[in-house]
Structure formats: structure tokens, C-alpha cells
N, C-alpha and C positions, 0 to 999 in steps of 0.2 A: 470828930476824931475817928469814929468807927468808919465813916465813909472814906476818909483818907487812907486808913489801913486796908480797906477793901480794894481801893484803887491800886495801892502798892502791890497787894497780893495778885490782882489781875495782871498787872504789868510784869511781875516776876514770872508768873505762869506763862505768859505769852513769850517772854524772853527765852524760857526753857524750850518751848515749842519751836521757836525760830532756830535756836542753836541745834536742836535735835534734827530738824529738817535739813539744815545746812550740812551737818555731819553726815547724814545719810545720803545727801546729794553728792558730796565731795568724795567720800570714801566708799569703795565697793563693799558689798555686804560680807565678803570673805576676807577682808583685809586683816581682821584680828582673830581669825579662827583657823584651826588646823583643818586641812583638807582631807586628812585620812586619820584613822585611828592610830596608826603607827607613829605618825608625826606628833599627834597629841600626847601619846604615851612618852615619847622621847622628851618633849618639852616639859611635861610634868616631872620626869626624872631629873632633868637639869635644874628646874626650879627647886625641887626638893633638896637636892644636894647643895645648891647655892644657899638656900635658906638655912640649912642646918650646919654647914661647914664654913661658909664664907661670911655670912651676915652677922654682925655683932648686934645683939638685942639689947635695947636700952634697959629693960626691966631686970635682966640678970647680968648685965655688963659683960657678957661674953657670948660665944656661940653656944647653941644647944648641945653640940657634940662635946665641947669643952666642959660644960656643966655636967654632962653625963659621964665624963671621964673617957670618952672614946678618942678624942683628939687632944693633943697637948698644946696646940696653938691654933690661931685663926688662919684658915687657908686663904690664899689668893685665888683668883679665877684661874691663873696660870697653873697653880698646884692642882686644882680640880681637873683641868683639862689634861694635865700630865697623868694623873691617876686613871682617867678614863681611857687615854690612849694606851696605857700599859696593860689594861685588861682586855 
């Protein structure tokens, strides 16, 4: 039984290594990262706004801004973009 579990563990580890190597081969190293601090800050701001204004959270059954009383409804991405373009 223990030998079978060890073989499964070794196979699982090797699968992760193969997948990791394949992903590094196929995708360039900068595919998932911002290339400048300004782009990184902009993406963080977009994600922050989406997370708090647009995304309904399962635990509180509403958006965090609705729970805090800042917004009266769940925003769509279009609403978010409209607000950004107005400012």
C-alpha cells in the first residue's frame, strides 16, 4: 500500500514538472506580468474597482460597496468604464 502511494506521489510530481516546463516553453516569461510600474498600477486599480463594485461576493450576497453603503446597486463593467471615462 505504501509503495503504491509513493509511486502515485512520484507520478504526480513528475506531471507537475512536465506541465511547468511545457508552460514555460510555450508562454514567454513576460506574458502575465506588467512591463512597467504604470501599467501594473493601472491594472491593480481596475481589478480593485471590479472586485469592489462589480463582483457579487458569495459570503455577503452583494458587492462590498453595497455592503458598506457606498453603492446602491451592483455595477456592470460598462458602468465602471463609464465612470472612469467621466473622470
